[in-house]
Kinemage of the C-alpha trace (Angstrom):
@kinemage 1
@onewidth
@group {chain A} dominant
@subgroup {mainchain}
@vectorlist {calphas} color= white
{ca met a 1} P -20.113 9.361 -1.612
{ca ile a 2} L -20.964 6.935 1.164
{ca val a 3} L -19.603 3.775 2.806
{ca ile a 4} L -21.617 1.033 4.484
{ca ala a 5} L -20.538 0.673 8.119
{ca ile a 6} L -22.513 -2.468 8.917
{ca gly a 7} L -20.498 -5.462 10.097
{ca tyr a 8} L -20.538 -9.186 9.527
{ca lys a 9} L -23.367 -9.846 12.008
{ca his a 10} L -25.836 -8.395 9.485
{ca met a 11} L -24.571 -9.673 6.123
{ca lys a 12} L -27.974 -9.900 4.420
{ca phe a 13} L -28.948 -6.365 5.466
{ca arg a 14} L -25.519 -5.067 4.420
{ca asp a 15} L -25.950 -6.638 0.973
{ca ala a 16} L -29.558 -5.466 0.567
{ca leu a 17} L -28.660 -1.889 1.483
{ca phe a 18} L -25.751 -1.779 -0.958
{ca thr a 19} L -27.862 -3.322 -3.733
{ca gln a 20} L -30.690 -0.875 -3.119
{ca leu a 21} L -28.474 2.225 -3.090
{ca cys a 22} L -25.575 1.511 -5.468
{ca ser a 23} L -27.395 2.710 -8.583
{ca lys a 24} L -28.556 5.913 -6.827
{ca ile a 25} L -25.587 7.016 -4.697
{ca pro a 26} L -21.888 6.612 -5.465
{ca phe a 27} L -20.100 4.423 -2.939
{ca ala a 28} L -16.558 5.288 -1.912
{ca thr a 29} L -13.749 2.783 -2.189
{ca ile a 30} L -11.380 3.402 0.714
{ca ile a 31} L -7.843 2.019 0.834
{ca his a 32} L -5.506 2.875 3.707
{ca lys a 33} L -2.185 4.336 2.573
{ca ser a 34} L -0.187 1.614 4.380
{ca cys a 35} L -1.592 -1.154 2.164
{ca leu a 36} L 0.556 -2.850 -0.460
{ca ile a 37} L -1.564 -3.352 -3.554
{ca asn a 38} L -0.229 -4.676 -6.853
{ca ser a 39} L -1.116 -2.460 -9.813
{ca ser a 40} L -2.888 -5.374 -11.545
{ca ala a 41} L -5.367 -5.828 -8.661
{ca lys a 42} L -8.981 -4.764 -9.196
{ca ile a 43} L -10.881 -3.332 -6.235
{ca lys a 44} L -14.526 -2.635 -6.920
{ca gln a 45} L -16.963 0.007 -5.700
{ca gly a 46} L -17.743 0.338 -2.001
{ca ser a 47} L -14.876 -1.780 -0.719
{ca val a 48} L -12.875 -0.764 2.348
{ca ile a 49} L -9.290 -1.923 2.856
{ca tyr a 50} L -7.925 -1.389 6.382
{ca pro a 51} L -4.271 -0.699 7.311
{ca gly a 52} L -1.574 -3.276 6.666
{ca cys a 53} L -3.343 -5.294 3.973
{ca ile a 54} L -1.378 -6.906 1.155
{ca ile a 55} L -3.103 -7.529 -2.177
{ca asp a 56} L -1.016 -9.439 -4.717
{ca lys a 57} L -1.123 -9.482 -8.524
{ca asn a 58} L -4.284 -10.337 -10.468
{ca val a 59} L -6.493 -10.219 -7.367
{ca thr a 60} L -10.108 -9.094 -7.711
{ca ile a 61} L -11.928 -7.672 -4.699
{ca gly a 62} L -15.685 -7.492 -5.295
{ca arg a 63} L -18.134 -4.723 -4.474
{ca asn a 64} L -18.846 -3.789 -0.847
{ca val a 65} L -16.038 -5.966 0.549
{ca leu a 66} L -14.313 -5.207 3.846
{ca leu a 67} L -10.731 -6.334 4.445
{ca asn a 68} L -9.846 -5.719 8.082
{ca leu a 69} L -6.376 -5.136 9.555
{ca gly a 70} L -3.469 -7.018 7.999
{ca val a 71} L -5.354 -9.245 5.550
{ca thr a 72} L -3.177 -10.900 2.891
{ca val a 73} L -4.657 -11.988 -0.433
{ca ala a 74} L -2.220 -13.787 -2.753
{ca his a 75} L -2.094 -13.811 -6.541
{ca asp a 76} L -4.921 -14.732 -8.902
{ca thr a 77} L -7.550 -14.807 -6.163
{ca ser a 78} L -11.046 -13.333 -6.180
{ca ile a 79} L -13.160 -12.227 -3.224
{ca gly a 80} L -16.903 -12.100 -3.928
{ca asp a 81} L -19.196 -9.136 -3.340
{ca asn a 82} L -20.290 -8.247 0.188
{ca ser a 83} L -17.693 -10.426 1.900
{ca val a 84} L -15.921 -9.520 5.150
{ca leu a 85} L -12.445 -10.714 6.102
{ca ala a 86} L -11.496 -10.218 9.759
{ca pro a 87} L -7.993 -9.204 10.909
{ca arg a 88} L -5.033 -11.296 9.768
{ca val a 89} L -6.913 -13.554 7.336
{ca val a 90} L -4.502 -15.142 4.848
{ca ile a 91} L -5.705 -16.354 1.460
{ca ser a 92} L -3.252 -18.148 -0.819
{ca gly a 93} L -3.153 -18.010 -4.618
{ca phe a 94} L -5.786 -19.176 -7.096
{ca val a 95} L -8.617 -19.080 -4.534
{ca asn a 96} L -12.196 -18.085 -5.337
{ca val a 97} L -14.239 -16.842 -2.388
{ca gly a 98} L -17.968 -16.505 -3.080
{ca lys a 99} L -20.376 -13.720 -2.232
{ca asn a 100} L -21.525 -12.858 1.300
{ca cys a 101} L -18.720 -14.759 3.022
{ca phe a 102} L -17.162 -14.071 6.399
{ca ala a 103} L -13.674 -15.248 7.359
{ca gly a 104} L -12.802 -14.990 11.067
{ca thr a 105} L -9.602 -13.636 12.579
{ca asn a 106} L -6.412 -15.531 11.665
{ca ser a 107} L -8.167 -17.969 9.351
{ca thr a 108} L -6.142 -19.386 6.462
{ca ile a 109} L -7.217 -20.661 3.058
{ca ile a 110} L -4.622 -22.677 1.163
{ca asp a 111} L -4.161 -22.337 -2.595
{ca asn a 112} L -6.437 -23.565 -5.392
{ca leu a 113} L -9.670 -23.720 -3.370
{ca thr a 114} L -13.214 -22.592 -4.084
{ca ile a 115} L -15.300 -21.234 -1.220
{ca gly a 116} L -19.038 -21.052 -1.964
{ca asn a 117} L -21.483 -18.240 -1.265
{ca asn a 118} L -22.719 -17.447 2.263
{ca val a 119} L -19.880 -19.319 3.963
{ca ile a 120} L -18.781 -18.541 7.524
{ca ile a 121} L -15.207 -19.463 8.416
{ca gly a 122} L -14.410 -19.574 12.122
{ca ala a 123} L -11.472 -17.750 13.677
{ca gly a 124} L -8.220 -19.660 13.289
{ca ala a 125} L -9.675 -22.164 10.825
{ca val a 126} L -7.382 -23.659 8.203
{ca leu a 127} L -9.192 -24.546 4.994
{ca ile a 128} L -7.566 -27.316 2.960
{ca asp a 129} L -10.642 -28.370 0.950
{ca asn a 130} L -13.310 -26.608 -1.105
{ca val a 131} L -16.363 -25.408 0.836
{ca asp a 132} L -19.923 -25.614 -0.547
{ca asn a 133} L -22.481 -22.802 -0.312
{ca asp a 134} L -24.200 -21.951 2.982
{ca leu a 135} L -21.817 -23.764 5.338
{ca lys a 136} L -19.987 -22.897 8.552
{ca val a 137} L -16.491 -24.326 8.937
{ca val a 138} L -14.172 -24.297 11.957
{ca gly a 139} L -10.940 -25.876 13.160
{ca asn a 140} L -7.564 -26.996 11.857
{ca pro a 141} L -8.047 -28.652 9.480
{ca ser a 142} L -11.495 -27.160 9.029
{ca lys a 143} L -14.673 -29.201 9.354
{ca lys a 144} L -18.244 -28.173 8.628
{ca ile a 145} L -20.609 -27.681 11.542
Protein backbone atom coordinates (compact mmCIF):
# COMPACT_ATOMS: atom_id res chain seq x y z
CA MET A 1 0.00 0.00 0.00
CA ILE A 2 1.09 3.56 -0.67
CA VAL A 3 0.16 7.13 0.29
CA ILE A 4 0.62 10.25 -1.82
CA ALA A 5 2.85 12.74 0.01
CA ILE A 6 2.41 15.66 -2.38
CA GLY A 7 1.00 18.85 -0.88
CA TYR A 8 -1.46 21.50 -1.92
CA LYS A 9 1.03 23.39 -4.12
CA HIS A 10 0.72 20.62 -6.73
CA MET A 11 -2.98 19.71 -6.67
CA LYS A 12 -3.26 18.75 -10.35
CA PHE A 13 -0.20 16.48 -10.19
CA ARG A 14 -1.45 14.96 -6.92
CA ASP A 15 -4.80 14.16 -8.55
CA ALA A 16 -3.26 12.83 -11.77
CA LEU A 17 -0.90 10.53 -9.87
CA PHE A 18 -3.69 9.12 -7.72
CA THR A 19 -5.95 8.63 -10.75
CA GLN A 20 -3.19 6.91 -12.69
CA LEU A 21 -2.22 4.52 -9.88
CA CYS A 22 -5.41 3.81 -7.91
CA SER A 23 -6.53 0.92 -10.12
CA LYS A 24 -3.04 -0.66 -10.03
CA ILE A 25 -1.80 -0.17 -6.46
CA PRO A 26 -3.86 -0.14 -3.26
CA PHE A 27 -3.72 3.19 -1.46
CA ALA A 28 -3.65 3.25 2.33
CA THR A 29 -6.18 5.21 4.32
CA ILE A 30 -4.42 6.53 7.42
CA ILE A 31 -6.27 7.86 10.45
CA HIS A 32 -4.39 8.97 13.56
CA LYS A 33 -5.58 7.26 16.74
CA SER A 34 -6.36 10.60 18.44
CA CYS A 35 -9.10 11.46 15.93
CA LEU A 36 -12.76 11.36 16.91
CA ILE A 37 -14.69 9.84 14.03
CA ASN A 38 -18.39 9.01 14.16
CA SER A 39 -19.15 5.44 13.10
CA SER A 40 -21.47 6.68 10.33
CA ALA A 41 -18.68 8.65 8.61
CA LYS A 42 -17.29 7.33 5.32
CA ILE A 43 -13.60 7.86 4.60
CA LYS A 44 -12.51 6.74 1.16
CA GLN A 45 -9.31 5.23 -0.21
CA GLY A 46 -6.03 7.13 0.05
CA SER A 47 -7.17 9.71 2.57
CA VAL A 48 -4.94 10.79 5.45
CA ILE A 49 -6.39 12.17 8.68
CA TYR A 50 -3.86 13.89 10.97
CA PRO A 51 -4.00 14.03 14.79
CA GLY A 52 -6.81 15.84 16.58
CA CYS A 53 -9.38 15.79 13.78
CA ILE A 54 -13.09 15.50 14.55
CA ILE A 55 -15.40 13.96 11.96
CA ASP A 56 -19.09 14.07 12.85
CA LYS A 57 -22.00 11.85 11.79
CA ASN A 58 -22.89 11.26 8.14
CA VAL A 59 -19.71 12.91 6.86
CA THR A 60 -18.14 11.65 3.63
CA ILE A 61 -14.44 12.21 3.00
CA GLY A 62 -13.53 11.56 -0.64
CA ARG A 63 -10.56 9.72 -2.10
CA ASN A 64 -7.03 11.09 -1.66
CA VAL A 65 -8.10 13.78 0.83
CA LEU A 66 -5.74 15.19 3.44
CA LEU A 67 -7.10 16.60 6.70
CA ASN A 68 -4.28 18.30 8.58
CA LEU A 69 -4.00 18.85 12.35
CA GLY A 70 -7.20 19.56 14.26
CA VAL A 71 -9.66 19.82 11.36
CA THR A 72 -13.34 19.67 12.37
CA VAL A 73 -15.98 18.51 9.90
CA ALA A 74 -19.56 18.69 11.20
CA HIS A 75 -22.52 16.47 10.37
CA ASP A 76 -23.88 15.69 6.91
CA THR A 77 -20.94 17.27 5.10
CA SER A 78 -18.97 15.93 2.15
CA ILE A 79 -15.39 16.70 1.15
CA GLY A 80 -14.59 16.03 -2.52
CA ASP A 81 -11.75 13.90 -3.84
CA ASN A 82 -8.19 15.23 -3.79
CA SER A 83 -8.95 18.10 -1.42
CA VAL A 84 -6.56 19.37 1.26
CA LEU A 85 -7.65 21.04 4.49
CA ALA A 86 -4.90 22.84 6.41
CA PRO A 87 -4.64 22.85 10.22
CA ARG A 88 -7.66 23.98 12.24
CA VAL A 89 -10.12 24.28 9.34
CA VAL A 90 -13.71 24.18 10.63
CA ILE A 91 -16.56 23.10 8.37
CA SER A 92 -20.12 23.30 9.70
CA GLY A 93 -22.99 20.94 8.88
CA PHE A 94 -24.64 20.30 5.52
CA VAL A 95 -21.67 21.63 3.52
CA ASN A 96 -20.53 20.20 0.18
CA VAL A 97 -16.91 20.87 -0.72
CA GLY A 98 -16.00 20.03 -4.32
CA LYS A 99 -13.01 18.19 -5.74
CA ASN A 100 -9.45 19.54 -5.74
CA CYS A 101 -10.11 22.21 -3.11
CA PHE A 102 -7.67 23.72 -0.65
CA ALA A 103 -8.75 25.38 2.60
CA GLY A 104 -6.06 27.41 4.40
CA THR A 105 -5.24 27.34 8.10
CA ASN A 106 -8.05 28.46 10.43
CA SER A 107 -10.57 28.98 7.65
CA THR A 108 -14.24 28.49 8.50
CA ILE A 109 -17.19 27.45 6.35
CA ILE A 110 -20.61 28.06 7.86
CA ASP A 111 -23.46 25.58 7.44
CA ASN A 112 -25.51 24.82 4.32
CA LEU A 113 -22.96 26.01 1.74
CA THR A 114 -21.70 24.53 -1.51
CA ILE A 115 -18.06 25.05 -2.45
CA GLY A 116 -17.27 24.31 -6.11
CA ASN A 117 -14.37 22.36 -7.58
CA ASN A 118 -10.82 23.76 -7.68
CA VAL A 119 -11.49 26.39 -5.02
CA ILE A 120 -8.71 27.92 -2.93
CA ILE A 121 -9.73 29.33 0.45
CA GLY A 122 -7.22 31.65 2.09
CA ALA A 123 -6.02 31.23 5.66
CA GLY A 124 -8.46 32.67 8.18
CA ALA A 125 -11.23 33.16 5.62
CA VAL A 126 -14.83 32.91 6.78
CA LEU A 127 -17.16 31.65 4.08
CA ILE A 128 -20.78 32.74 4.46
CA ASP A 129 -21.86 32.27 0.83
CA ASN A 130 -21.58 29.52 -1.79
CA VAL A 131 -18.40 29.58 -3.90
CA ASP A 132 -18.38 28.78 -7.64
CA ASN A 133 -15.80 26.55 -9.34
CA ASP A 134 -12.23 27.75 -9.94
CA LEU A 135 -12.22 30.70 -7.53
CA LYS A 136 -9.90 31.98 -4.81
CA VAL A 137 -11.56 33.50 -1.76
CA VAL A 138 -10.01 35.36 1.18
CA GLY A 139 -11.04 37.48 4.16
CA ASN A 140 -13.79 37.75 6.75
CA PRO A 141 -16.36 37.65 5.32
CA SER A 142 -14.72 36.04 2.31
CA LYS A 143 -14.52 37.75 -1.07
CA LYS A 144 -13.31 36.34 -4.37
CA ILE A 145 -10.01 37.58 -5.76
